[in-house]
C-alpha positions as CSV (number, residue, x, y, z in Angstrom):
1,M,35.5,176.3,158.9
2,R,38.4,178.7,158.1
3,G,40.7,177.6,160.9
4,R,41.0,176.9,164.6
5,I,42.0,179.8,166.9
6,L,42.8,179.8,170.6
7,V,42.2,183.2,172.2
8,V,44.1,183.7,175.6
9,D,43.3,186.8,177.6
10,D,42.6,187.5,181.3
11,E,40.1,190.2,180.4
12,P,36.7,188.3,180.1
13,L,34.9,190.9,178.0
14,K,37.7,191.1,175.3
15,R,38.1,187.3,175.3
16,I,34.4,186.5,174.9
17,T,33.9,189.3,172.3
18,L,36.7,187.9,170.1
19,Q,35.3,184.4,170.5
20,I,31.8,185.5,169.3
21,E,33.0,187.7,166.5
22,L,35.6,185.4,165.1
23,S,33.1,182.5,165.2
24,E,30.7,184.6,163.2
25,Q,33.5,184.8,160.5
26,G,33.7,181.1,160.2
27,Y,36.6,180.3,162.6
28,E,36.4,177.6,165.3
29,V,37.4,179.5,168.4
30,Y,38.6,178.2,171.8
31,E,39.2,180.6,174.7
32,A,41.3,180.5,177.9
33,P,41.7,183.1,180.8
34,E,45.4,182.3,181.4
35,A,48.3,180.3,180.0
36,Q,47.9,177.2,182.0
37,T,44.4,176.6,180.7
38,A,45.6,177.6,177.2
39,R,48.3,174.9,177.3
40,R,45.8,172.2,178.2
41,I,43.6,173.2,175.3
42,F,46.6,173.5,172.9
43,D,47.8,170.0,173.9
44,S,44.4,168.4,173.1
45,K,43.1,170.4,170.1
46,P,44.4,170.8,166.5
47,I,45.0,174.6,166.9
48,D,46.1,176.6,163.9
49,V,46.7,180.1,165.5
50,V,47.1,181.3,169.1
51,V,46.1,184.9,169.8
52,S,47.4,185.7,173.3
53,D,47.7,188.7,175.6
54,V,51.3,189.4,176.7
55,R,50.6,190.5,180.3
56,M,48.8,187.8,182.2
57,P,49.2,186.5,185.8
58,G,51.6,183.6,186.2
59,M,53.0,182.4,182.8
60,D,53.0,185.4,180.4
61,G,52.4,185.5,176.6
62,L,56.1,185.3,175.7
63,D,56.4,182.1,177.8
64,L,53.3,180.7,176.1
65,L,54.8,181.6,172.7
66,A,58.0,179.7,173.6
67,Y,55.9,176.7,174.6
68,V,53.9,176.7,171.4
69,K,57.0,177.0,169.2
70,R,58.7,174.2,171.0
71,A,55.7,171.9,170.9
72,R,54.4,172.6,167.4
73,P,56.5,175.1,165.3
74,D,53.8,175.2,162.5
75,V,51.3,176.9,164.8
76,A,51.2,180.7,164.3
77,V,51.1,183.1,167.3
78,I,49.8,186.6,167.4
79,L,50.5,188.6,170.6
80,M,48.3,191.4,171.8
81,T,49.0,193.9,174.5
82,A,48.2,197.3,175.9
83,Y,51.8,197.8,176.8
84,A,53.3,198.0,173.4
85,T,57.0,198.8,173.0
86,V,59.2,198.4,170.0
87,D,61.5,196.2,172.1
88,T,58.7,193.8,173.1
89,A,57.5,193.6,169.5
90,V,61.0,192.8,168.2
91,L,61.5,190.3,170.9
92,A,58.2,188.6,170.1
93,I,59.0,188.4,166.4
94,K,62.5,187.1,167.1
95,R,61.1,184.3,169.3
96,G,58.8,183.2,166.5
97,A,55.6,185.3,166.8
98,Y,53.8,185.8,163.5
99,D,52.6,189.3,164.3
100,Y,51.9,191.7,167.1
101,I,48.7,193.8,167.7
102,T,48.3,196.7,170.2
103,K,45.3,197.2,172.4
104,P,42.8,198.7,172.0
105,F,42.1,197.2,168.5
106,T,39.0,196.3,166.6
107,T,38.1,192.7,165.6
108,Q,38.4,193.8,162.0
109,E,42.1,194.6,162.5
110,L,42.7,191.2,163.9
111,L,40.7,189.6,161.1
112,T,42.9,191.4,158.5
113,K,46.0,189.8,160.1
114,L,44.3,186.4,160.3
115,E,43.2,186.5,156.6
116,R,46.7,187.5,155.5
117,L,48.2,184.7,157.7
118,F,45.9,182.0,156.2
119,A,46.3,183.3,152.7
120,N,50.1,183.2,152.8
121,R,50.7,180.0,154.7
122,E,51.2,176.7,152.9
123,P,48.1,174.5,153.0
124,V,48.6,171.8,155.6
125,E,47.1,168.4,154.8
126,R,45.5,167.3,158.0
127,D,45.5,163.6,159.0
128,D,42.6,163.3,161.4
129,G,43.9,159.9,162.4
130,V,47.0,161.5,164.0
131,E,46.7,162.7,167.6
132,V,49.1,165.1,169.3
133,L,50.0,165.3,173.0
134,N,52.6,168.0,173.8
135,R,55.6,166.8,171.8
136,L,54.2,163.3,171.2
137,V,52.4,162.2,168.0
138,A,50.7,159.0,167.3
139,R,48.1,157.2,165.1
140,S,48.0,153.8,166.7
141,Q,45.1,152.9,169.0
142,S,47.4,151.7,171.8
143,M,49.1,155.1,172.0
144,K,45.8,157.0,171.8
145,R,44.6,155.0,174.7
146,L,47.8,155.9,176.5
147,F,47.1,159.6,175.8
148,V,43.7,159.3,177.3
149,Q,45.3,157.8,180.5
150,V,47.8,160.6,180.6
151,R,45.2,163.3,180.4
152,A,43.2,161.5,183.1
153,V,46.0,161.3,185.7
154,A,48.1,164.3,184.8
155,D,46.4,166.8,187.1
156,T,46.4,164.5,190.1
157,E,49.1,164.4,192.8
158,R,49.7,160.6,192.4
159,T,53.1,159.1,191.8
160,I,53.3,157.6,188.4
161,L,55.6,154.8,187.2
162,I,56.4,155.1,183.4
163,C,57.5,151.7,182.0
164,G,59.0,151.1,178.5
165,E,62.0,150.0,176.6
166,S,64.9,152.3,176.0
167,G,64.0,154.9,173.3
168,T,60.2,154.7,173.6
169,G,59.8,158.3,174.9
170,K,59.4,157.9,178.6
171,E,60.8,161.4,179.3
172,L,58.5,163.0,176.8
173,F,55.5,161.4,178.5
174,A,56.8,162.7,181.8
175,E,57.1,166.2,180.2
176,A,53.5,165.9,179.0
177,I,52.2,164.9,182.4
178,H,53.9,167.9,184.0
179,G,52.6,170.2,181.2
180,L,49.0,169.1,181.8
181,S,49.2,169.4,185.6
182,R,48.6,172.3,188.0
183,R,52.3,172.4,188.6
184,M,53.1,173.3,185.0
185,A,54.5,176.7,185.8
186,K,56.8,175.2,188.5
187,P,60.1,173.4,188.0
188,F,60.3,170.2,186.0
189,V,63.5,168.5,187.1
190,R,64.9,165.4,185.2
191,F,67.5,163.1,186.7
192,S,68.9,159.8,185.6
193,C,69.9,157.4,188.3
194,A,71.9,155.2,185.9
195,A,75.4,153.9,186.8
196,L,76.2,156.4,189.6
197,Q,78.1,155.5,192.7
198,P,75.8,155.5,195.8
199,S,77.6,158.4,197.5
200,V,77.4,160.5,194.3
201,L,73.7,159.6,193.7
202,E,72.8,160.5,197.3
203,S,74.5,163.9,197.1
204,E,72.8,164.6,193.7
205,L,69.3,163.7,194.9
206,F,69.4,165.1,198.4
207,G,72.2,167.6,198.4
208,H,75.0,167.9,201.0
209,E,76.3,170.2,203.7
210,K,79.6,171.9,203.6
211,G,82.3,169.6,204.9
212,A,80.1,166.5,204.6
213,F,82.9,164.7,202.7
214,T,86.2,165.4,201.1
215,G,85.6,168.0,198.3
216,A,82.3,169.3,199.8
217,I,83.6,172.9,200.0
218,R,80.1,174.4,200.0
219,Q,76.5,173.5,200.8
220,K,74.7,172.1,197.8
221,A,71.0,171.7,197.1
222,G,69.9,168.4,195.8
223,R,67.5,167.7,192.9
224,F,64.5,167.3,195.2
225,E,65.1,170.8,196.6
226,L,65.4,172.2,193.1
227,A,62.1,170.5,192.2
228,D,60.2,171.9,195.2
229,G,56.7,172.9,194.1
230,G,57.0,171.2,190.8
231,T,57.6,167.7,189.3
232,M,60.6,165.4,189.6
233,L,61.4,162.7,187.0
234,L,63.6,159.9,188.3
235,D,64.7,158.0,185.2
236,E,66.3,154.5,185.5
237,V,64.8,154.3,189.0
238,D,65.7,150.6,189.0
239,D,69.4,151.6,189.3
240,I,69.0,153.1,192.7
241,P,71.1,151.1,195.2
242,T,69.2,149.3,197.9
243,E,70.9,151.4,200.6
244,L,69.3,154.6,199.1
245,Q,65.9,153.1,198.5
246,V,65.0,153.6,202.2
247,K,65.7,157.3,201.9
248,L,63.7,157.6,198.7
249,L,60.8,155.8,200.4
250,R,60.9,158.5,203.1
251,V,60.6,161.2,200.5
252,V,57.7,159.5,198.8
253,E,55.8,158.9,202.0
254,Q,56.7,162.0,204.1
255,Q,58.0,164.5,201.6
256,E,61.1,165.0,203.7
257,F,64.8,164.0,203.8
258,E,68.2,165.1,205.1
259,R,71.1,166.4,203.2
260,V,74.3,164.3,203.3
261,G,76.1,165.4,206.5
262,G,73.0,167.2,207.7
263,E,70.8,166.7,210.8
264,S,67.8,168.8,210.1
265,P,65.0,167.4,208.0
266,M,64.2,169.2,204.8
267,R,60.6,169.3,203.7
268,V,59.6,169.6,200.0
269,D,56.4,169.5,197.9
270,V,57.3,167.4,194.8
271,R,55.2,165.4,192.5
272,L,57.2,162.3,191.7
273,L,57.4,160.5,188.3
274,C,59.6,157.5,187.9
275,A,60.7,155.8,184.7
276,T,62.2,152.3,184.1
277,K,63.0,149.9,181.3
278,C,63.1,147.0,183.7
279,D,60.4,144.8,185.3
280,L,60.5,146.2,188.9
281,L,58.4,143.4,190.2
282,K,61.0,140.9,189.0
283,L,63.7,142.9,190.8
284,V,61.6,142.8,193.9
285,Q,61.4,139.0,193.7
286,E,65.1,138.9,193.2
287,G,65.7,141.0,196.3
288,R,67.2,143.9,194.3
289,F,64.4,146.4,194.9
290,R,62.4,147.1,198.0
291,E,58.8,145.8,197.9
292,D,57.4,148.7,200.0
293,L,59.1,151.2,197.7
294,Y,57.8,149.4,194.6
295,Y,54.2,149.6,195.8
296,R,54.6,153.3,196.7
297,L,56.0,154.1,193.2
298,N,53.6,151.9,191.3
299,V,50.4,153.8,192.4
300,I,49.6,154.5,188.7
301,S,51.6,152.8,185.9
302,L,51.8,153.8,182.2
303,V,53.3,151.1,179.9
304,I,54.6,152.5,176.6
305,P,54.5,149.8,173.9
306,P,57.7,149.4,171.8
307,L,57.6,150.8,168.2
308,R,57.6,147.3,166.6
309,E,54.2,146.7,168.2
310,R,52.6,149.8,166.7
311,P,53.7,150.0,163.1
312,D,50.9,152.5,162.3
313,D,53.0,155.1,164.1
314,I,56.1,154.6,162.1
315,P,55.1,156.7,159.0
316,V,53.7,159.5,161.2
317,L,56.9,159.7,163.3
318,A,59.1,159.5,160.2
319,K,57.4,162.5,158.6
320,H,57.4,164.3,162.0
321,F,61.2,163.9,162.3
322,V,61.8,164.9,158.7
323,T,59.8,168.1,159.3
324,K,61.6,168.7,162.6
325,H,65.1,168.3,161.3
326,A,64.6,169.7,157.8
327,A,63.4,172.9,159.3
328,L,66.7,173.2,161.2
329,V,68.6,173.2,157.9
330,G,66.1,175.5,156.2
331,D,64.5,173.0,153.8
332,E,60.9,172.1,154.6
333,E,60.1,170.5,151.2
334,I,61.7,167.1,151.6
335,T,59.5,164.0,151.1
336,V,59.9,160.4,152.0
337,S,59.6,157.8,149.2
338,P,57.1,154.9,149.5
339,H,59.9,152.4,149.4
340,V,61.5,154.1,152.3
341,M,58.3,153.8,154.3
342,D,58.2,150.1,153.4
343,E,61.7,149.6,154.8
344,L,60.9,151.6,157.9
345,T,57.7,149.6,158.6
346,R,59.5,146.2,158.1
347,H,62.3,147.1,160.5
348,S,62.1,145.8,164.1
349,W,63.4,149.0,165.8
350,P,65.4,147.7,168.7
351,G,66.2,151.3,169.6
352,N,62.5,152.4,169.2
353,I,61.7,156.0,168.5
354,R,65.1,157.3,169.3
355,E,66.6,155.0,166.7
356,L,64.0,156.1,164.1
357,E,64.8,159.8,164.7
358,H,68.5,159.1,164.3
359,V,67.8,157.2,161.0
360,M,65.7,160.1,159.6
361,E,68.2,162.7,160.7
362,R,71.0,160.8,159.0
363,A,68.9,160.4,155.9
364,L,68.4,164.2,155.7
365,A,72.2,164.6,155.8
366,F,72.7,162.2,152.9
367,C,69.8,162.8,150.6
368,G,71.0,166.1,149.2
369,G,67.7,166.7,147.4
370,D,64.0,166.8,147.9
371,E,63.3,163.1,148.5
372,I,64.6,160.5,150.9
373,R,65.2,157.2,149.1
374,P,66.2,153.7,150.3
375,E,69.9,154.3,149.8
376,H,69.7,157.2,152.3
377,I,68.5,155.0,155.2
378,L,70.1,151.6,154.4
379,P,71.5,149.7,156.1
380,L,69.2,149.8,159.1
381,S,70.8,148.4,162.2
382,G,69.4,145.0,163.2
383,D,68.9,143.3,166.5
384,R,72.0,141.1,166.2
385,A,71.2,139.2,169.4
386,S,67.9,137.9,168.0
387,G,69.0,137.9,164.3
388,V,66.2,140.4,163.5
389,G,66.8,143.0,160.8
390,P,68.7,143.2,157.6
391,P,72.3,142.3,157.3
392,T,74.7,145.1,158.1
393,L,77.3,146.5,155.8
394,E,80.8,146.5,157.2
395,L,84.1,147.9,155.8
396,V,86.9,145.4,156.2
397,E,90.4,146.9,156.6
398,T,92.4,145.2,153.9
399,G,95.0,147.8,153.4
400,K,94.5,151.4,152.2
401,L,91.3,152.1,150.2
402,G,90.8,155.4,148.4
403,L,87.4,157.2,148.4
404,N,86.3,155.8,145.1
405,E,87.1,152.2,146.1
406,T,85.3,152.6,149.4
407,V,82.2,154.0,147.7
408,A,82.3,151.2,145.1
409,D,82.6,148.6,147.9
410,I,79.6,150.1,149.7
411,E,77.5,150.2,146.5
412,R,78.3,146.6,145.7
413,R,77.4,145.5,149.2
414,M,74.1,147.4,149.1
415,I,73.2,145.8,145.8
416,L,74.0,142.3,147.1
417,M,71.9,143.0,150.3
418,A,68.9,144.2,148.2
419,L,69.1,141.1,145.9
420,K,69.3,138.8,148.9
421,Q,66.3,140.5,150.6
422,C,64.3,140.2,147.3
423,S,65.4,136.6,146.6
424,G,67.3,137.6,143.5
425,N,64.3,139.5,142.0
426,Q,66.0,142.4,140.2
427,A,62.9,144.5,139.7
428,R,62.1,144.4,143.4
429,A,65.7,145.0,144.3
430,A,65.8,148.0,142.0
431,Q,62.7,149.3,143.7
432,R,64.2,148.8,147.1
433,L,67.3,150.7,146.1
434,G,65.3,153.5,144.4
435,I,66.9,153.1,141.0
436,P,65.7,152.0,137.6
437,R,66.1,148.3,136.8
438,T,68.4,149.1,133.9
439,T,70.7,151.1,136.2
440,L,70.8,148.1,138.6
441,R,71.8,145.7,135.7
442,D,74.6,148.2,134.7
443,K,75.9,148.3,138.2
444,M,75.7,144.6,138.6
445,A,77.9,144.2,135.5
446,K,80.3,146.9,136.8
447,H,80.7,145.1,140.1
448,A,80.8,141.6,138.4
449,I,77.7,140.5,140.3
450,P,76.3,137.4,138.5
451,V,72.9,137.8,136.9
452,S,70.7,134.9,138.1
């Protein structure tokens, strides 16, 4: 097989012809009549190249290009159109398209472009154990099972409760659900209910009429109105005050509400997704969350496991974040040392995937070369409440310290930490620090660290 191609065109004859003729040349070809179907295929298959018409009903080819580049920047896109203009071609290239082809064209012309594309691109080592869903990547079986559940429920109209610790990617799951649903071309509105005063939260969710309260100088549409026809994600839904939960229940049951200060009911068509890091049933038992609302929201629940329970995903995610952030600074050749992977796998990740992304982004800033080594990620923040994780390095203010003294102090503390973690074994400590053992001994002598 020479590569996987997704052909998107609302002209059945052209689409099927390309599928047949490209398949005869050794490509694995998928086809879609419009962008919504194309996105579903793209999210579930390891596509290498998207060949898409520009003019299509609903979501057009430029919109599909934007989605592909946002979800998987490594996938090439070739746009085809009978309405070729220089401006459209330039715009497509600026937005990340690999090339542009004008209808009518022969299959051989397209094959020439494809052969040049595959000949010039860097070979990509495929890991068949890794599964991709929109902007989510995973290798662990628990996450793959969750991906199956998402695909099964995404195109329904059911309310979904997404549960998971902070930083596990609840918003990305909601985004994937919306992207796989029939509402994908409609608005996707995100809103966090955390730590807002009841009056502010009510106005933000349901809008208000002019003069409804001091400062309401104009009519304002709420988030539910903005999401009409599409999907609404209510994050931190456990923070909604009890006095507003009745109004939310009405929206869920009847798809209607009233603006603050209004008297006429507003009707909306919104698919509701809710996210929480708390145990809502426990809040119900404590009288802090309405039982009837809980059962209306918990029609379907997706529970995202924390990162510490799926260590198989850590190397995959680490490489994913290195690729993502290295591309932003123009360097795509940075690797991660095996010792770094060992450190990442051992860490408890109290901040979950968000913490891992920040660690890899910080490592890229410090590595200054083509490899991320242990000193670029250490120290990793531990869960101090539970005593999990390595000891942290802290600078104590004992008068003014120059840069050289500060760097020396950090180096000494890192060496002491590595020796402690390795029970004094210098060879293992040197490996953990990513330096030769002789260099470690020299630095220990420099910092007057006793040799055990």
